C-alpha positions as CSV (number, residue, x, y, z in Angstrom):
1,M,-69.6,-8.2,214.2
2,K,-67.5,-8.7,211.1
3,T,-68.5,-12.4,211.1
4,L,-72.2,-11.6,210.3
5,P,-71.7,-10.6,206.6
6,F,-69.5,-13.7,206.2
7,L,-72.2,-16.0,207.7
8,V,-74.8,-14.4,205.4
9,A,-72.6,-15.0,202.4
10,V,-72.1,-18.6,203.3
11,L,-75.9,-19.1,203.7
12,L,-76.6,-17.5,200.4
13,S,-74.0,-19.7,198.8
14,L,-75.6,-22.8,200.2
15,V,-79.0,-21.8,199.0
16,S,-77.6,-21.0,195.6
17,N,-75.8,-24.3,195.4
18,G,-79.0,-26.2,196.3
19,Q,-80.8,-24.6,193.5
20,N,-78.1,-25.4,191.1
21,D,-78.1,-29.0,192.2
22,S,-81.8,-29.4,191.5
23,I,-81.8,-27.7,188.0
24,T,-79.5,-28.5,185.2
25,K,-79.5,-26.0,182.4
26,L,-79.0,-27.8,179.1
27,P,-76.8,-26.5,176.2
28,E,-78.6,-25.3,173.1
29,P,-79.5,-28.3,170.8
30,S,-77.2,-28.8,167.8
31,R,-79.4,-28.6,164.6
32,V,-76.6,-29.6,162.1
33,K,-75.7,-33.1,163.3
34,G,-76.7,-36.5,162.2
35,K,-77.5,-38.3,159.0
36,N,-80.2,-37.3,156.5
37,I,-83.7,-38.5,157.2
38,M,-83.6,-41.4,154.7
39,E,-80.4,-42.8,156.3
40,A,-82.0,-42.5,159.7
41,F,-85.0,-44.6,158.5
42,A,-82.6,-47.1,157.0
43,N,-80.7,-47.4,160.3
44,R,-83.7,-47.4,162.7
45,A,-83.7,-50.6,164.7
46,S,-84.8,-51.7,168.2
47,V,-81.8,-53.1,170.1
48,R,-81.6,-55.5,173.0
49,E,-78.1,-54.7,174.4
50,F,-77.0,-51.3,175.7
51,D,-73.6,-49.8,176.4
52,T,-73.0,-48.5,180.0
53,Q,-71.0,-45.4,179.0
54,E,-72.6,-42.1,180.1
55,L,-73.9,-39.7,177.5
56,D,-72.5,-36.2,177.6
57,L,-74.7,-33.2,178.4
58,Q,-74.8,-32.1,174.7
59,E,-76.1,-35.5,173.6
60,I,-78.7,-35.4,176.3
61,A,-79.8,-31.9,175.3
62,D,-80.1,-32.8,171.7
63,L,-82.0,-36.0,172.5
64,L,-84.5,-34.3,174.7
65,W,-85.1,-31.5,172.3
66,A,-85.6,-33.9,169.4
67,A,-88.0,-36.0,171.6
68,N,-90.4,-33.1,172.5
69,G,-88.6,-29.8,172.6
70,I,-89.8,-26.4,171.4
71,N,-88.9,-25.9,167.7
72,R,-91.1,-22.8,167.2
73,P,-90.5,-20.5,170.2
74,A,-92.8,-17.8,169.1
75,E,-95.7,-20.2,169.1
76,G,-94.5,-22.5,171.8
77,K,-94.9,-25.5,169.6
78,R,-93.0,-28.8,169.7
79,T,-91.0,-31.2,167.6
80,A,-93.8,-33.7,168.3
81,P,-97.4,-33.0,167.4
82,T,-100.2,-33.8,169.9
83,A,-104.0,-34.1,169.5
84,M,-105.5,-30.7,169.2
85,N,-102.1,-29.2,170.2
86,T,-102.9,-30.2,173.8
87,Q,-99.2,-30.8,174.6
88,D,-100.2,-33.5,177.0
89,I,-96.8,-35.2,177.0
90,D,-94.0,-34.7,179.5
91,V,-90.7,-36.4,179.2
92,Y,-88.8,-37.6,182.3
93,L,-85.1,-38.7,182.2
94,V,-84.0,-41.4,184.6
95,N,-80.3,-42.2,185.1
96,S,-78.0,-43.4,187.9
97,K,-78.3,-40.1,189.7
98,G,-82.0,-39.6,189.8
99,A,-85.3,-38.9,188.0
100,F,-85.6,-35.5,186.2
101,L,-88.4,-33.7,184.4
102,Y,-87.5,-32.1,181.1
103,D,-88.7,-28.6,181.1
104,A,-89.0,-27.9,177.4
105,K,-89.8,-24.2,177.8
106,A,-86.6,-23.5,179.8
107,H,-84.7,-26.3,178.1
108,E,-83.5,-27.7,181.4
109,L,-83.7,-30.7,183.6
110,V,-85.4,-30.4,187.0
111,L,-84.6,-33.0,189.7
112,I,-87.6,-34.8,191.0
113,S,-86.1,-37.7,193.0
114,S,-82.5,-38.5,193.8
115,G,-81.3,-42.1,193.4
116,D,-81.0,-44.8,190.7
117,Y,-84.5,-45.9,189.5
118,R,-83.5,-47.5,186.2
119,S,-84.6,-50.9,187.4
120,A,-88.1,-49.6,188.0
121,V,-88.3,-48.4,184.4
122,A,-86.8,-51.7,183.1
123,G,-89.5,-53.6,185.0
124,S,-89.5,-57.3,184.4
125,Q,-86.8,-56.9,181.7
126,Q,-83.9,-56.2,184.0
127,N,-81.4,-56.8,181.1
128,F,-82.2,-53.2,180.0
129,A,-81.6,-51.6,183.4
130,K,-77.9,-51.0,182.6
131,A,-78.7,-48.5,179.9
132,P,-77.3,-45.1,181.1
133,I,-80.6,-43.3,180.6
134,F,-84.2,-43.9,180.1
135,L,-86.7,-41.4,178.7
136,V,-90.1,-42.0,180.3
137,I,-93.0,-40.6,178.3
138,V,-95.9,-39.4,180.4
139,S,-99.3,-38.1,179.3
140,D,-101.4,-35.8,181.5
141,V,-104.9,-36.6,180.3
142,A,-106.4,-33.7,182.3
143,R,-105.0,-31.4,179.5
144,F,-107.6,-32.8,177.1
145,Q,-110.6,-30.5,177.2
146,R,-113.0,-33.0,175.5
147,G,-113.6,-36.7,175.1
148,D,-114.4,-39.5,177.6
149,E,-111.7,-41.5,179.3
150,S,-111.4,-44.0,176.5
151,Q,-110.9,-41.3,173.9
152,K,-108.4,-39.5,176.1
153,M,-106.3,-42.6,176.5
154,T,-106.4,-43.2,172.7
155,W,-105.0,-39.7,172.2
156,A,-102.5,-40.1,175.0
157,A,-101.2,-43.4,173.4
158,M,-101.0,-41.7,170.0
159,D,-99.1,-38.7,171.3
160,A,-96.7,-40.8,173.3
161,A,-95.9,-43.0,170.3
162,I,-95.0,-40.0,168.2
163,V,-92.6,-38.8,170.9
164,S,-91.1,-42.3,171.0
165,Q,-90.6,-42.3,167.3
166,N,-88.9,-39.0,167.5
167,I,-86.4,-40.6,169.9
168,N,-86.0,-43.6,167.6
169,L,-85.2,-41.6,164.6
170,F,-82.9,-39.2,166.4
171,C,-80.9,-42.2,167.8
172,A,-80.8,-43.8,164.3
173,G,-79.6,-40.5,162.8
174,V,-76.7,-39.8,165.3
175,G,-75.6,-43.4,166.0
176,L,-77.2,-44.0,169.4
177,K,-79.1,-47.1,170.4
178,T,-82.7,-47.3,171.7
179,R,-85.8,-49.4,171.9
180,P,-89.5,-48.3,172.4
181,R,-91.0,-50.1,175.4
182,V,-94.2,-50.2,177.4
183,W,-93.0,-52.6,180.2
184,M,-92.2,-50.7,183.4
185,E,-93.3,-50.7,187.1
186,T,-96.0,-48.1,186.5
187,E,-97.3,-47.7,190.0
188,K,-93.8,-47.4,191.4
189,L,-92.8,-44.8,188.8
190,K,-95.8,-42.7,189.7
191,E,-94.4,-42.4,193.2
192,I,-90.8,-41.8,192.0
193,L,-91.8,-39.2,189.4
194,K,-94.3,-37.6,191.9
195,L,-97.1,-37.8,189.3
196,R,-100.6,-36.6,189.7
197,E,-103.5,-39.0,189.3
198,T,-104.2,-37.7,185.8
199,Q,-100.5,-38.3,184.7
200,R,-100.1,-41.7,183.0
201,P,-96.7,-43.3,182.2
202,M,-97.2,-44.5,178.6
203,M,-93.9,-45.6,177.2
204,N,-90.2,-45.5,177.7
205,N,-87.0,-45.6,175.7
206,P,-83.6,-46.7,177.1
207,V,-80.8,-44.9,175.3
208,S,-77.1,-45.6,175.0
209,R,-74.1,-45.3,172.7
């Protein structure tokens, strides 16, 4: 009978490990790094070649927070403004290990699909597929409480572009490389990211050293 507590402990350990594998808690973003804003503007450029070296977890945490993190916790507001504060934008990270949703409230990555899907984000421009990570910017137009489909898509495009510019300026400020893109295999990504019908992939940014 002494084996029963041991088996229970093993099962609990397996469950716990499964949960840890699906959620990656990110370190707090560093708010004292990088160049001043005018230097970042001076250095901002869209590159065509990307290094294959992996970014570390701190760099990823800082990048995601800069892209669309929560900078005013008491109000739940973001580093990127959105139309009517709808907060329609979600950011997904795609790397060699899988596709992850950035949960800004918890500041963590949630695994959506295991596998290397960078080629789907690169689309017809496969020369970008070797970038270690892509940030895919998705708008959920159902969060807009007014406007017709055309107006909602205008707001979605505007909000996505603001997040992309946050990524561009962050990279310019800390010495990373990026490029704003709209080319990607949209329908395939909807399946990979398990998006609802109202969630539209709008843009993506490959990022590397």
